[in-house]
C-alpha positions, 0 to 999 in steps of 0.5 A, spaced: 500 500 500 502 506 498 504 512 503 498 516 500 493 511 501 495 510 509 496 518 510 489 519 507 486 513 512 490 516 518 488 523 516 481 522 518 483 520 525 485 527 526 478 530 526 476 525 532 478 528 538 478 536 535 471 535 534 469 537 541 476 538 545 478 544 540 473 549 543 474 546 550 480 552 552 475 557 549 469 555 554 470 561 559 471 566 553 465 563 550 461 564 556 463 571 557 460 573 551 454 569 552 453 571 559 445 569 559 447 562 558 448 557 564 454 553 565 450 546 563 448 550 556 456 552 555 458 545 556 453 543 551 458 546 546 462 540 547 457 535 548 452 536 543 456 534 537 456 527 541 449 527 541 448 528 534 454 523 532 450 517 535 444 516 530 449 518 524 454 514 526 449 508 526 446 510 519 453 511 516 455 504 519 448 501 516 449 505 509 456 503 508 454 496 506 450 499 501 454 504 498 461 506 497 465 508 503 469 513 500 462 517 498 460 517 505 467 520 507 467 525 502 460 527 504 461 527 511 467 531 510 464 537 507 458 537 512 464 537 518 467 543 514 461 547 514 459 545 521 466 546 524 468 553 521 461 556 521 461 556 529 466 562 529 460 566 525 455 565 531 451 571 533 448 567 539 449 561 543 443 557 539 446 559 532 453 556 535 449 550 538 446 549 531 453 549 528 455 544 533 450 540 531 452 540 524 459 538 525 456 532 529 452 530 523 459 530 519 463 527 524 457 521 525 458 519 518 466 519 519 466 515 525 465 508 524 469 508 518 475 511 521 476 504 524 473 500 519 478 502 513 483 500 518 480 493 518 478 493 510 486 495 508 490 491 514 490 484 517 493 481 523 499 485 526 499 490 521 492 492 523 494 492 531 499 497 529 495 501 524 489 502 529 495 504 534 497 509 529 490 511 528 489 513 535 495 516 535 494 521 530 487 522 533 491 525 539 496 528 535 490 532 532 488 534 539 494 536 541 495 541 536 488 543 536 488 545 543 495 548 543 493 553 538 486 554 540 488 556 547 492 561 544 487 563 539 482 564 545 486 569 548 485 574 542 478 572 540 474 565 541 471 566 534 478 564 531 478 558 535 473 555 530 478 556 524 482 550 527 477 546 523 479 548 517 484 542 518 479 538 515 480 541 508 487 538 508 483 531 510 478 532 504 484 533 499 488 527 501 481 523 501 480 525 494 487 524 491 489 518 496 483 514 498 481 508 494 474 504 495 476 498 499 475 492 495 468 489 495 468 482 500 463 476 498 457 477 503 457 471 508 451 468 511 448 473 516 449 472 523 446 476 529 452 481 530 449 484 536 451 479 541 453 479 548 460 480 546 458 487 542 454 489 548 459 488 553 464 492 549 459 497 548 458 498 555 465 498 557 466 504 551 460 508 554 463 508 561 470 509 559 468 516 555 464 518 561 470 518 565 474 521 560 470 527 558 469 529 565 476 531 564 475 535 557 468 538 559 471 541 566 478 542 566 478 549 563 473 551 568 476 548 574 483 551 572 479 558 572 475 557 579 482 554 582 485 560 580 491 556 577 491 559 570 488 562 564 485 559 557 493 558 555 494 553 561 487 549 559 490 548 552 496 546 555 492 541 560 488 538 554 495 537 550 498 533 555 491 529 556 492 528 548 499 527 548 499 521 553 494 518 548 499 519 542 505 516 545 501 510 547 498 509 540 504 510 537 507 504 541 500 500 542 503 494 537 509 493 541 505 494 548 500 489 545 506 484 544 509 485 551 503 485 555 498 481 551 492 480 555 494 484 561 494 491 557 487 492 558 487 492 566 494 496 566 491 501 562 485 502 567 490 502 573 494 508 569 488 511 568 485 510 575 492 513 578 491 519 573 484 521 576 486 519 583 492 525 582 487 530 579 482 529 585 487 533 589 491 537 584 492 545 585 498 546 581 499 546 574 504 541 574 500 536 578 494 537 573 499 536 567 502 530 570 495 527 572 492 528 565 498 525 561 497 519 565 489 519 563 491 520 556 496 514 556 490 509 559 485 512 554 490 511 548 491 503 551 484 502 552 480 505 546 483 501 540 483 495 544 476 495 545 475 497 537 480 491 535 476 486 539 470 488 535 474 486 528 476 480 531 469 477 533 465 480 527 465 478 520 468 483 516 462 484 511 459 487 517 465 490 521 462 497 519 455 497 522 458 493 529 463 498 529 458 504 529 454 500 535 460 500 539 463 507 537 455 510 538 456 507 545 462 511 546 459 517 544 453 516 548 458 516 554 461 523 552 454 526 551 451 524 558 458 524 562 456 531 565 449 528 567 451 522 569 457 525 574 452 530 577 447 523 578 453 520 582 455 526 586 447 526 588 448 519 590 455 520 594 453 527 596 460 529 593 460 535 588 467 534 586 467 532 579 474 528 579 472 524 586 465 522 582 470 519 576 474 516 581 468 512 584 465 510 577 472 508 574 474 504 579 468 499 578 470 499 570 469 492 568 476 489 566 474 484 561 
C-alpha cells in the first residue's frame, strides 16, 4: 500500500478528538460573551456534537454496506467543514449550538469508518499497529488543536473555530489518496449484536464518561482554582492528548509485551491519573495527572475497537463498529449528567472524586 493511501486513512483520525476538545480552552471566553447562558448550556458546546454523532454514526455504519465508503467520507467531510468553521460566525449561543450540531452530523458519518478502513486495508499485526497509529494521530490532532486554540482564545474565541479548517487538508488527501476498499463476498448473516458487542459497548460508554469529565471541566476548574488562564487549559488538554499519542504510537509493541494484561494496566494508569487530579492545585500536578489519563485512554480505546474486528465478520465490521463507537459517544454526551447523578448519590460535588468512584468499578474484561 502506498504512503498516500495510509496518510489519507490516518488523516481522518485527526478530526476525532478536535471535534469537541478544540473549543474546550475557549469555554470561559465563550461564556463571557454569552453571559445569559448557564454553565450546563456552555458545556453543551462540547457535548452536543456527541449527541448528534450517535444516530449518524449508526446510519453511516448501516449505509456503508450499501454504498461506497469513500462517498460517505467525502460527504461527511464537507458537512464537518461547514459545521466546524461556521461556529466562529455565531451571533448567539443557539446559532453556535446549531453549528455544533452540524459538525456532529459530519463527524457521525466519519466515525465508524475511521476504524473500519483500518480493518478493510490491514490484517493481523499490521492492523494492531495501524489502529495504534490511528489513535495516535487522533491525539496528535488534539494536541495541536488545543495548543493553538488556547492561544487563539486569548485574542478572540471566534478564531478558535478556524482550527477546523484542518479538515480541508483531510478532504484533499481523501480525494487524491483514498481508494474504495475492495468489495468482500457477503457471508451468511449472523446476529452481530451479541453479548460480546454489548459488553464492549458498555465498557466504551463508561470509559468516555470518565474521560470527558476531564475535557468538559478542566478549563473551568483551572479558572475557579485560580491556577491559570485559557493558555494553561490548552496546555492541560495537550498533555491529556499527548499521553494518548505516545501510547498509540507504541500500542503494537505494548500489545506484544503485555498481551492480555494491557487492558487492566491501562485502567490502573488511568485510575492513578484521576486519583492525582482529585487533589491537584498546581499546574504541574494537573499536567502530570492528565498525561497519565491520556496514556490509559490511548491503551484502552483501540483495544476495545480491535476486539470488535476480531469477533465480527468483516462484511459487517462497519455497522458493529458504529454500535460500539455510538456507545462511546453516548458516554461523552451524558458524562456531565451522569457525574452530577453520582455526586447526588455520594453527596460529593467534586467532579474528579465522582470519576474516581465510577472508574474504579470499570469492568476489566
